[in-house]
C-alpha positions in Angstrom: 3.0 10.3 -16.5 0.9 7.1 -16.7 0.5 5.2 -20.0 -2.1 2.5 -20.5 -1.8 -0.3 -23.1 -4.6 -2.7 -23.8 -3.0 -6.2 -24.0 -5.9 -8.5 -25.0 -9.5 -9.5 -24.3 -10.3 -12.9 -22.8 -13.5 -14.1 -24.3 -15.6 -17.2 -23.6 -18.4 -16.2 -21.3 -21.9 -15.7 -22.7 -23.2 -13.7 -19.7 -22.2 -10.7 -17.6 -19.1 -11.3 -15.6 -19.5 -10.5 -11.9 -16.2 -11.2 -10.2 -12.5 -11.8 -10.8 -10.3 -13.5 -8.2 -7.0 -15.3 -7.6 -6.9 -18.6 -9.3 -5.3 -22.0 -8.7 -1.7 -20.8 -9.3 0.2 -17.5 -9.2 -0.8 -16.6 -12.8 -4.3 -18.1 -12.5 -7.5 -16.1 -12.5 -11.1 -17.1 -11.7 -14.1 -15.4 -13.3 -17.8 -15.9 -12.4 -20.7 -15.2 -14.7 -24.3 -14.9 -15.5 -23.9 -17.8 -18.0 -23.8 -20.2 -14.9 -20.1 -20.8 -15.5 -17.0 -20.5 -13.3 -13.9 -20.2 -15.6 -10.2 -20.3 -14.9 -7.6 -18.4 -17.0 -3.9 -18.6 -17.4 -2.4 -15.1 -17.4 1.0 -16.3 -18.7 -0.5 -17.4 -21.9 -3.6 -15.1 -21.7 -5.8 -18.1 -22.5 -8.5 -20.2 -21.0 -6.7 -22.7 -18.7 -8.9 -25.6 -19.6 -10.6 -25.7 -16.1 -14.2 -24.7 -15.7 -17.3 -25.7 -13.8 -20.9 -25.5 -15.0 -23.4 -24.6 -12.2 -27.2 -24.8 -12.0 -27.6 -21.0 -11.8 -25.8 -17.7 -12.1 -22.4 -17.7 -10.3 -21.6 -14.7 -8.1 -18.5 -15.7 -6.0 -15.8 -18.3 -5.5 -13.0 -18.9 -3.0 -10.2 -21.5 -3.6 -9.2 -23.5 -0.5 -5.6 -24.6 -1.0 -5.7 -26.5 2.3 -8.1 -29.2 1.0 -8.0 -28.5 -2.8 -11.7 -27.4 -3.0 -13.6 -24.6 -4.5 -16.5 -23.0 -2.6 -18.8 -21.4 -5.3 -21.7 -19.1 -4.4 -24.7 -18.7 -6.7 -27.7 -16.5 -7.3 -30.1 -19.0 -5.7 -28.3 -19.1 -2.4 -26.5 -22.3 -2.9 -22.8 -22.9 -2.0 -21.3 -25.7 -4.1 -18.2 -27.5 -2.8 -16.1 -28.8 -5.7 -13.2 -31.2 -5.6 -10.6 -29.7 -7.9 -8.9 -32.9 -8.9 -12.1 -34.6 -10.1 -14.2 -31.5 -10.8 -17.0 -33.2 -9.0 -19.4 -31.7 -6.4 -18.8 -33.2 -2.9 -21.4 -31.1 -1.1 -24.1 -28.5 -1.8 -25.4 -26.1 0.9 -28.7 -24.3 0.5 -28.7 -21.3 2.8 -32.1 -19.8 1.7 -30.8 -16.3 2.3 -30.6 -15.0 -1.3 -27.6 -14.9 -3.6 -24.1 -15.5 -2.2 -22.1 -12.4 -3.0 -18.9 -13.2 -1.1 -17.3 -16.2 0.4 -14.1 -15.7 2.4 -12.1 -18.6 4.0 -10.7 -17.7 7.4 -8.4 -20.6 8.3 -7.5 -19.4 11.8 -11.2 -19.4 12.6 -11.9 -22.7 10.8 -14.7 -20.8 9.1 -16.2 -19.5 5.9 -17.6 -16.0 6.1 -20.5 -15.4 3.7 -22.4 -12.3 2.7 -25.8 -12.6 1.0 -28.3 -10.6 -1.1 -30.9 -10.7 1.6 -28.7 -9.0 4.2 -27.5 -12.0 6.2 -23.9 -12.5 7.4 -23.3 -16.2 7.9 -20.4 -18.1 9.3 -20.0 -21.8 8.3 -17.7 -24.4 9.9 -15.0 -25.1 7.2 -15.0 -28.9 7.8 -18.6 -30.0 8.0 -20.2 -26.7 6.7 -22.7 -26.3 9.6 -23.8 -22.8 10.5 -21.8 -21.3 13.4 -23.4 -17.9 13.3 -26.2 -16.2 11.4 -26.9 -12.5 11.7 -29.2 -10.3 9.7 -27.5 -6.9 9.3 -29.7 -5.4 6.7 -32.8 -5.7 4.6 -30.6 -5.0 1.6 -27.6 -6.6 -0.1 -24.3 -7.3 1.7 -21.9 -7.2 -1.2 -18.4 -7.6 0.2 -16.4 -8.9 3.2 -12.8 -7.6 3.9 -10.5 -9.2 6.5 -7.9 -7.1 8.3 -5.7 -9.4 10.4 -3.4 -6.6 11.7 -6.3 -5.0 13.6 -8.1 -8.3 14.1 -11.2 -6.9 12.3 -13.3 -7.5 9.3 -15.7 -5.2 7.4 -19.0 -5.8 5.6 -20.5 -3.5 3.0 -24.3 -2.9 3.1 -26.9 -1.9 0.6 -28.3 0.6 3.1 -25.1 2.8 2.6 -23.4 1.5 5.7 -20.3 -0.6 6.4 -20.1 -2.8 9.5 -17.0 -3.3 11.6 -16.6 -6.6 13.4 -14.0 -8.1 15.8 -12.4 -11.1 14.0 -12.0 -13.2 17.1 -15.3 -12.8 18.9 -17.4 -12.1 15.7 -19.1 -9.3 17.7 -20.0 -6.0 15.9 -17.8 -3.0 16.9 -19.6 -0.3 14.9 -21.8 0.6 11.9 -20.6 3.5 9.8 -22.8 5.5 7.4 -20.6 5.7 4.3 -23.0 6.6 1.4 -26.5 8.0 0.8 -27.2 4.8 -1.1 -25.6 1.4 -1.2 -22.1 1.0 0.0 -20.9 -1.5 -2.7 -17.2 -2.0 -2.0 -14.4 -1.2 0.4 -10.6 -1.1 0.2 -8.3 -1.4 3.2 -5.5 1.1 2.3 -2.1 -0.9 2.1 0.0 1.8 3.8 -2.2 4.3 5.6 -4.7 3.8 8.4 -7.7 4.6 6.2 -10.6 2.8 4.5 -11.9 3.7 1.1 -15.5 3.0 0.1 -17.3 3.1 -3.2 -21.1 3.6 -3.5 -24.1 3.6 -5.7 -24.0 7.4 -5.4 -20.8 7.2 -7.5 -18.7 8.8 -4.6 -15.4 7.5 -3.4 -15.2 8.2 0.4 -12.2 8.0 2.7 -12.4 7.2 6.4 -10.0 7.2 9.3 -9.6 3.6 10.3 -9.5 4.4 14.0 -12.1 7.1 14.5 -14.1 6.3 11.4 -14.2 10.0 10.6 -14.9 10.8 7.0 -11.8 12.5 5.6 -12.7 12.9 2.0 -15.7 12.6 -0.3 -14.8 12.5 -4.0 -17.4 12.6 -6.8 -15.5 9.9 -8.7 -17.8 8.4 -11.4 -21.1 9.1 -13.2 -22.8 6.0 -11.9 -22.3 3.4 -9.1 -18.8 2.2 -8.2 -18.6 -1.6 -8.1 -15.0 -2.3 -7.2 -11.8 -0.7 -5.8 -8.3 -2.3 -5.9 -4.9 -1.2 -4.8 -2.1 -1.3 -7.4 0.5 -1.5 -4.7 3.6 -1.6 -6.8 2.6 1.6 -8.6 1.1 3.5 -5.6 -2.2 3.7 -7.4 -5.8 2.9 -6.8 -8.2 1.7 -9.5 -12.0 2.0 -9.5 -14.6 0.3 -11.7 -18.1 1.7 -12.4 -21.4 1.2 -13.9 -20.6 4.2 -16.1 -18.5 1.8 -18.2 -15.1 3.2 -17.1 -12.1 2.4 -15.0 -10.3 5.3 -13.2 -6.8 5.5 -11.8 -6.1 7.6 -8.7 -3.0 8.5 -6.7 -3.0 6.2 -3.7 -1.6 8.9 -1.3 -3.7 12.0 -2.0 -6.4 10.5 -4.2 -5.9 12.9 -7.1 -7.5 11.7 -10.3 -5.0 10.6 -12.9 -6.6 8.7 -15.8 -9.8 7.3 -17.2 -10.0 4.1 -19.2 -13.0 4.1 -21.5 -14.2 2.8 -24.8 -13.5 5.9 -26.8 -9.9 6.4 -25.9 -8.7 2.9 -25.0 -11.1 0.4 -26.6 -12.4 -0.4 -23.2 -15.7 -1.8 -21.9 -19.0 -1.1 -23.6 -21.1 -1.8 -20.5 -20.8 -1.7 -16.7 -17.4 -2.7 -15.3 -18.1 -5.0 -12.3 -14.8 -6.3 -11.1 -11.0 -5.6 -11.1 -8.0 -7.7 -10.4 -4.4 -6.5 -10.0 -1.4 -8.8 -10.9 1.5 -7.0 -9.3 4.3 -9.0 -10.8 3.1 -8.4 -14.3 1.9 -4.8 -13.6 -1.3 -6.0 -15.2 -4.8 -4.8 -14.4 -7.7 -7.0 -15.4 -11.3 -5.8 -15.7 -14.6 -7.5 -16.4 -18.2 -6.5 -16.8 -21.6 -6.8 -18.4 -20.1 -6.9 -21.9 -18.9 -10.5 -21.2 -15.3 -9.5 -21.6 -12.2 -9.7 -19.4 -9.7 -7.1 -20.6 -6.1 -7.0 -19.5 -4.3 -3.7 -19.3 -0.6 -2.9 -19.0 0.2 0.1 -16.9 3.5 1.9 -17.5 5.4 5.0 -16.7 6.4 7.1 -19.7 10.0 6.1 -19.3 9.1 2.4 -19.5 7.2 3.0 -22.7 10.2 4.5 -24.4 12.4 1.6 -23.5 
């Protein structure tokens, strides 16, 4: 039996929080927000780390480049700000004019930054001088996420049309486009142990696809409103989903049975849309963030661990 304990709330943002991602060190966490701030948190002390960056507009995305100690920060206005970590100064600003920057992924073996935008463009930048290497319009709608799978030499892009696109990582050529949802395909998870992909959509369904044939294996009415994020809790063999319906749900990672719902009424959870999740495996800690301007940390235990 699963047990959930709310650890604490990390407060400081004054706008909706759009993303959580790995920070500057193993226990670090970045958050991006509608208050134009990028904030960094220390999950050992569960406090603000002291590092933040104020941007000219709403912040959607960030990636930390350890190789050159910079941050690449994407904003609502379509700018990518390159920030030197040591001085917290901007060393470059790129204006792409393709809508908000939803995702930035550094691909070192390609010497590239992969970028997805609100206006449906997939863009590849050189990671040294930040010139455009490839620009491809995949949709008239938002491209929310990019997911790299090195084992199959592929990457996946989710599309507001309800599709996800499959690309060859070496050639950057499109392999296939798969209809995943009736409405927007918001997020995708590469299953850690099985040859399957899991997508979450605006239609509130969780869909499971064979990774080779792309056949749809399961379609689960998972939430009441749009699903915005899916993460794997590898150490616990669980999957967590976040939704506009203000809840987080936990699922068995092997058969996708529903296990537990984290909500305001039973767990003092979020009061508004839950937009992003982050799993810290060593601490068995799940972090969630949303429109209520809070980051909430959750401890997930088995019943035997609780009694100890």
